[in-house]
SEMARKOL-115120 format. One record per residue (C-alpha): residue in one letter; z, x, y. Coordinates in pm, whole numbers, plus 32768, in hexadecimal, padded with zeros to 4 digits. Example, Ala and Ser with C-alpha at 12.3 -4.5 7.8 and 13.67 -1.06 7.14 Angstrom:
SEMARKOL-115120
a830C84CE7E3E/s82CA85577F96/
This chain:
SEMARKOL-115120
x7B8981448ED4/x7AC982668E3F/x795482798E01/x790582D28C98/x784382648B67/x78BA815C8A76/x78DE82668968/x79C1833B8A40/x7A8382058AA6/x7ABD81C08933/x7B4C831B88F3/x7C2483118A2B/x7CA581BC89BF/x7CFC82448866/x7DBC83638905/x7E81826E89DB/x7EE581BF8898/x7F5D83138817/x7E4E8329870F/x7E29849A86BC/x7D47848B858A/x7C1983C1851A/x7B7F83AC83BE/x7A0D836283BD/x789A83A5838B/x778D83AD849C/x764782EF848E/x75348276856E/x75F7815B860E/x772E8222866B/x7699837086D5/x76FD83438844/x7868833287D0/x783E846C86FF/x779B851F8822/x78CA84CD88F9/x79AD854C87E3/x792886AD881E/x79EB86B98966/x7B1E85FF88E2/x7C5F868E8852/x7C78856F875A/x7C63860185FC/x7B4285788532/x7B48858D83B7/x79F0856F8319/x7A00849381E4/x7907848480C8/x78FA830980B6/x796181FB81AD/x7A3E814B80AC/x7B09828B8099/x7B1A829B8216/x7BC28147821A/x7CAD81AC80FF/x7D0A82EC81B6/x7D5A822582EF/x7E2481378215/x7EE782528170/x7F2882E982C8/x7FAD819B8343/x809381618219/x812682C08224/x815582C9839E/x819281608401/x80828183850A/x7F2480F3850E/x7E1C81C2845C/x7CBE81DA84F2/x7B6C81F18445/x7A04820384C3/x78C08193841E/x775C814E8485/x76AA7FFE846D/x76137F5D8337/x7675801581F7/x777A80E082B3/x782C7FA0830E/x77FF7EF681BE/x788A802E8113/x79C4800281E6/x79F57E9F816B/x7AB77EF1802D/x7BA87FCE80EE/x7BD67ECA81FF/x7C157DB880FE/x7D117E998051/x7DCF7ECE8196/x7DC17D5A81E0/x7E577CF78090/x7F6D7DF880B3/x7FB87DBC8226/x7F5E7F1D8290/x7F047F5F83FD/x7DB280068425/x7CB87FF88542/x7B51801784CC/x7A4A806C85D0/x78E5802C8564/x779A806E860C/x76A37F538632/x75347F40868D/x74EB7F238801/x75317DCD8897/x73C17D6888C2/x73907D91874A/x74C57CD686D2/x745E7BB085F9/x72FC7C2F85C4/x732D7CE18477/x73047E338519/x731B7F72844D/x747D7F9583BD/x74F47E53845B/x75F77D7A83AE/x76C97C5D8434/x78027D318448/x78CF7C2384F6/x786F7B1E83F3/x78A77C0282CB/x79FE7C7E8337/x7A937B4283CD/x7B3D7ADA8284/x7BD47C348249/x7C557C9383A1/x7D697C0F847F/x7C627C05858F/x7B1C7CAA85EF/x7A6F7CF48738/x79117D4587B2/x791C7DBE891D/x77CF7D8C89D1/x78217E658B00/x78B07FC48B15/x79B57F448C09/x7A427E608AF8/x7A917F7C8A08/x7BEA7FEC8A8A/x7C817E908A87/x7BE07E4B8935/x7C787F838898/x7DCE7F37892B/x7DBD7DD9889B/x7D477E60874C/x7E737F498728/x7F647E3C879B/x7EE27D3C86A3/x7ED17E398586/x80397EB085AB/x80FD7D79860D/x81727C49854A/x80E77C6B83EE/x80167DAA8411/x7EB07DC0839F/x7D577E4983E8/x7C997E05852A/x7B297E5B8554/x7A717EB58693/x78F47EA78675/x784B7F5C8797/x76D27F4187D3/x7627808F8805/x75B180458966/x77157FE489C9/x778B8138894B/x768D81E78A2C/x76B681058B5A/x775081A98C90/x784980CC8D47/x797D80CF8E1F/x7A9380C48D1E/x7BF1803F8D55/x7D0280848C53/x7DFB7F648C55/x7F6E7FA58C20/x7FA97E4A8B94/x7ED57D458AEA/x7EF67BD08AB4/x7E6D7B308977/x7E4E79B9898B/x7EDB79118856/x7F797A4B87C5/x80EE7A5F880C/x819A7B0586E3/x830D7AC086DD/x83E97B6585DA/x852E7ABA863D/x85A679D68523/x86257878856B/x87A1788E8561/x87DE773E84BD/x871477AD838E/x87D278F68387/x8920783E838D/x88B477548274/x8847788281A9/x8994793081E6/x8A4D77FD816B/x897977EA8031/x899E795D7FE5/x8B14795B8025/x8B3B78457F25/x8A5078E57E27/x8AE679657CE4/x89AB7A1F7C7B/x88EB7A8A7DB5/x87AA7B547D8C/x86DB7BFD7E9B/x85637C187E69/x84D87D107F66/x83677D387FB3/x82757DFF8084/x82F07D5281C0/x84327E1C81A5/x83647F5C81B4/x82957EDE82D9/x83CF7E87839B/x84857FCB8345/x85A17EED82CB/x86207FD781BA/x877D80118245/x87B17EA28293/x87457E448132/x88377F3B8096/x89587EC2816F/x89187D58810F/x88FD7DAB7F9D/x8A417E717FA0/x8AF97D658068/x8A967C537F72/x8A987D377E40/x89427C9C7E04/x88457D557D2C/x86F67DA97DC6/x85A97D8B7D16/x846A7DDA7DCF/x83067D637DBF/x82107E787D6D/x81BB7E907EDF/x832E7EA57F2D/x836B7FCD7E45/x842580D57F0B/x84C37FE98007/x860C80037F44/x865B81517EA4/x862F81347D31/x8758820C7CD4/x884581187D81/x893880647C96/x88B57F147D0F/x87457F697CE3/x86937EC17BC1/x85377F437C0F/x83F47E807C1E/x83DC7D107BBD/x82A57C7C7B20/x818C7CA47A25/x81DE7E1479F2/x833F7E047A7A/x84747E9F79E4/x85187DD878C9/x86637DC37987/x85C37D417AC7/x84F97C377A0E/x862A7BC6794B/x872C7BC17A64/x86517B117B68/x862F79E27A83/x87AB79BF7A73/x87E479AF7BEB/x886878777C92/x87F978DF7DF2/x86C279B37E25/x86997A547F79/x852B7AC07F95/x84DC7B9580C6/x83857C16812B/x82DF7B907FF0/x81C17A9F7FAD/x821C7A347E49/x80E47AD37DB7/x80817A6A7C58/x80B07BD57BEA/x821C7BBD7C55/x827A7A5D7BE4/x81AB7A2B7AAB/x818A78B67A6C/x8204782F7BBC/x828076EA7B23/x837677AD7A4D/x83E178A47B59/x8552787C7BB6/x8534770B7B69/x86AA76C57B87/x86EE77A17CB5/x8702774D7E24/x85F778117EE0/x861B78B08037/x84CE793B80AC/x84BD7A1B81E0/x83707A9E8260/x82D87AF683B0/x819C7A368355/x81DA78BE835F/x80A17887828D/x815079268161/x827478348169/x823877288064/x80DD77AB800B/x812C780D7EA4/x829777A07E79/x835376927F37/x848D771D7FDB/x85D576617FFE/x861477218140/x84EB77BF81F7/x852078D182F9/x83FE794383D1/x84547A938465/x843E7C0C8456/x84E77C91831B/x85D07D8483CB/x86417C8A84D3/x86737B8283C6/x87427C6982E9/x881B7CD8840D/x88607B798486/x889E7AFD8325/x899E7C0F82EB/x8A4A7BBE8435/x8A5F7A5083D3/x8AE37AA48276/x8BF57B818305/x8C737A5883CA/x8C867987828C/x8D0A7A768184/x8D9A7BCA8134/x8CCE7CD6808A/x8CAC7C707F1F/x8D6C7D397E1D/x8D057D717CB6/x8CB67C257C19/x8C507B927ACC/x8AE77B997B4D/x8B007D0C7B99/x8B877D507A3E/x8A6E7C8079A5/x89707D527A60/x8A137E9579F2/x8A1D7E207888/x88AD7DB67887/x88417EFD7926/x88FE7FCC7827/x88827EFA7706/x87137F07776D/x8723807177D7/x87A780D27681/x868C801275DF/x857A809976C0/x85D9820976CB/x85108272759D/x84E783D47522/x838983F375A9/x8310855775BE/x81C785FE7605/x80B7858476EA/x81118417770F/x81418365785C/x82BB833D785C/x831C84AE782E/x81FF851E790F/x827584437A2F/x83E5848A79F2/x839485FE7A01/x82CC85CB7B40/x83ED85147BE3/x84D986327B8D/x83EC87357C21/x83A486827D69/x849186797E92/x851B85227EE9/x843E850A801D/x82F885537F64/x81EC844C7F95/x814783BD7E62/x800982F07E6C/x7F71824D7D3A/x7E1F81E67CC4/x7DF5808D7C27/x7E1980357AB8/x7F0480AD79AA/x7F6081E47A72/x7FD981047B8B/x80B5802E7AAB/x8145815F79F7/x819F81EB7B4D/x824380A27BAA/x831480A77A6D/x836982147A38/x835782C47B8A/x848882777C5F/x845A82577DD6/x857C82AF7EBB/x850C82B08025/x844181D0810D/x82C681F8811B/x82BC82EB7FF7/x821282077EF7/x80B481977F5C/x7FD680C17E80/x7ECD7FB37E91/x7F7C7E6B7E46/x7ECB7D2A7EA0/x7D637D9C7E75/x7DA37E937D5A/x7C9B7F847DDA/x7C2F80917CE7/x7BEC81D27DA6/x7CFC818F7EA9/x7DFD82947E48/x7D4B83DD7E88/x7CC183987FE5/x7E0A82EA803C/x7EC284287FD5/x7DEB84EF80C9/x7E3B83FB81E1/x7FAE8410818C/x7FA0858D818D/x7EFC858C82E5/x801684AB835F/x8125858082BA/x809886E28298/x81E8877E8240/x82318690811F/x81AA86BE7FBC/x80AF85AC7F67/x804D85567E02/x7F4B845C7D84/x7F9F83C97C2E/x7E4883777BA6/x7D8382F97A80/x7C3283917A30/x7B6E82527A73/x7C0C820E7BC5/x7C0683787C39/x7A9283977BF2/x7A44827B7CE2/x7A9F83507E11/x7AB484B37D86/x79B585217E8A/x7AD885237F80/x7B2486757EE4/x7A1E86F37FDA/x7AE5866780FE/x7C2686F5806F/x7B988857805A/x7ACC8864819B/x7BDA87C78273/x7CF5888681C7/x7DBC875B814A/x7E6B87D8800D/x7EF486D17F1F/x7F3886C67DAA/x7E7985D67CC9/x7F0D858F7B72/x7E0A84E47A97/x7E98842C7969/x7D50845678B2/x7D2783657790/x7BA9836E779B/x7B9581F377C3/x7BBA80E978CD/x7D2280C17861/x7D8B7F6878D7/x7C507EB17863/x7C717F697716/x7DDD7EFD76F6/x7D837D93773A/x7C677DA9763E/x7D667E297540/x7E5E7D16758C/x7D867BE675D2/x7C2A7C2C7548/x7C7B7CA673E8/x7C307E14743D/x7AC47DC2748A/x7A8C7EE0757F/x79757EA47676/x78FD7F977782/x7A43805577A8/x7A0081AD770E/x79DF82CD7806/x79DD83E376FD/x7A8A84E377DF/x794F851478AF/x794785C5799B/x7A2486EF794E/x7B2686BF7A62/x7B8A882D7A6A/x7A23889B7AAA/x79F3877D7B9E/x7B1C87EF7C6F/x7AA889577C66/x794B88F37CD4/x79E3886E7E16/x7AB589A67E4B/x7BF588FE7DD8/x7CD989737CC2/x7CAC88D17B6E/x7D9088F37A41/x7DAF884178F4/x7F048834784B/x7F5C880E76DD/x80D687DD76E8/x81ED876D77CF/x824D88DA7805/x80EB89297875/x80F187F2794F/x8233886479F7/x81A389BC7A40/x806289237AC6/x811C883A7BB4/x81F689557C3A/x80C18A297C7B/x800689067D1A/x812188B97E0C/x81068A1B7E94/x7F8B8A227EA5/x7ECB8A227FEB/x7DB389527F53/x7DAC880E7E93/x7DF9882A7D20/x7D7A873A7C16/x7E57873B7ADF/x7DA486A379B4/x7EA4861078C3/x7DFA85977782/x7EAD846976EE/x7E5B837B75D4/x7D668260761F/x7E5381807558/x7F7281A4764F/x7FE3805176D1/x80A57FEE7808/x81DC7F447784/x82A37E7277C4/x81AA7D6B782D/x81AA7BF77878/x806D7B6077E3/x7F997AA978E8/x7FF7793B7917/x81577971788D/x82A67974793C/x837D7AAB7965/x844D7A467839/x831E7A92775F/x832F7C08779B/x82A67CC5766F/x82CA7E32760E/x84417E4D7647/x84D07F1D752B/
């Protein structure tokens, strides 16, 4: 045991969990922690808003595969974290949020900057803690990291009263912890695996739908081996984008509301759908009653609560994605030889060629497709791309190919505007030697543009490409399609001037007027030592197409040439 304050015990506990960086903002209720930080070698990155602190921790986690850590004070500091925590919860991203709280005698008395942090965050965390003694902090932090990173990952919050931070106690740092009622087990039940192998071996038109769980499990190689063994095409959910390289002959891209035409067409023709690490989100399936109505469904997920929640499975498998894929492939090899070219494979090839010919238009100038195709050509394969939320996000899903694990980072379940830029900073901190680019829209970027201050002061250079249509693009598109072009509260009028805004922070700002200028700007930005904002003016009439209208099935895709 060692005598120290609760605040120092917190920082020592973080170091034992190999946390090297924290994103946060100090305030009255967490000042003892910040005082202890002065003598710590943990890197602290000062954010400009707590929401961005959570997004930075989230981006760090997704790029690195390790838990990201963020700090905030009580009251508004904590409530500002809520959007970022909810975002991480919806997308199964492991973050540990440490919040200050008023001193224990004042809890429940409406003290200055008091909120019920435990009550507020219970629905959007895997678990939350409020240690009442300094001696409880090490075991609490160890539990927090274990819960956040195991099973289905997610955020965990630790709310520490101010007096507990200052309290001096004899501190013991446990090597192991026991959590009653929490025993994550990723091993799939073999009988279900064998049944799935039988069904897939007999399938004439197998299809693999891969989701974010494949990323979480680092199951990329196992997924590719299974696909190639079965000669089964792979479509991904939006959260799964990047878990199967999109230049692979069996890749069909993203399935869903703004999925590729070939993925949306082929998935409806399958006779056996193997869905791994997915939750059958409405944005992926469209009208669930029409989704793969004639197919047998195998659903594998580490979270038993997802099985049967949105779509009943013929064969459920509860287990880690990588372990499930490995055992399934082993079982298939006992039943069959590696599949050769088949009628199904030829059908896939024909559909891809047909739809590719129809979709490859002669677009030129500053429109999303050539911009993103140019960006893909300029970036190395290992570059990390984050996105904001809205049209920019869907254009990136459609037109920017992803080749390697953990290189495409976006807000899926919550659809959080403002996520992409702070997430890009977190990703850059995790991978400082890799180029990081945020594909943004003007509306989304302006929600957290003050993170430019963090980027400059803490020397975190990224590139922000703003597809600037001067409107809130996705609401405007829906108002065009479904509200008879009755535009309401969507015009941004290109204010502020993004070039001047970037320069005001000490960043580089450039506006381009052609694809050649865009190419030069990107090349310069990738070699810059400070963040560069590239303002790309595009038409406010640009639509994200193809699209499945809400409430319709995938067969109702519109906008396919």
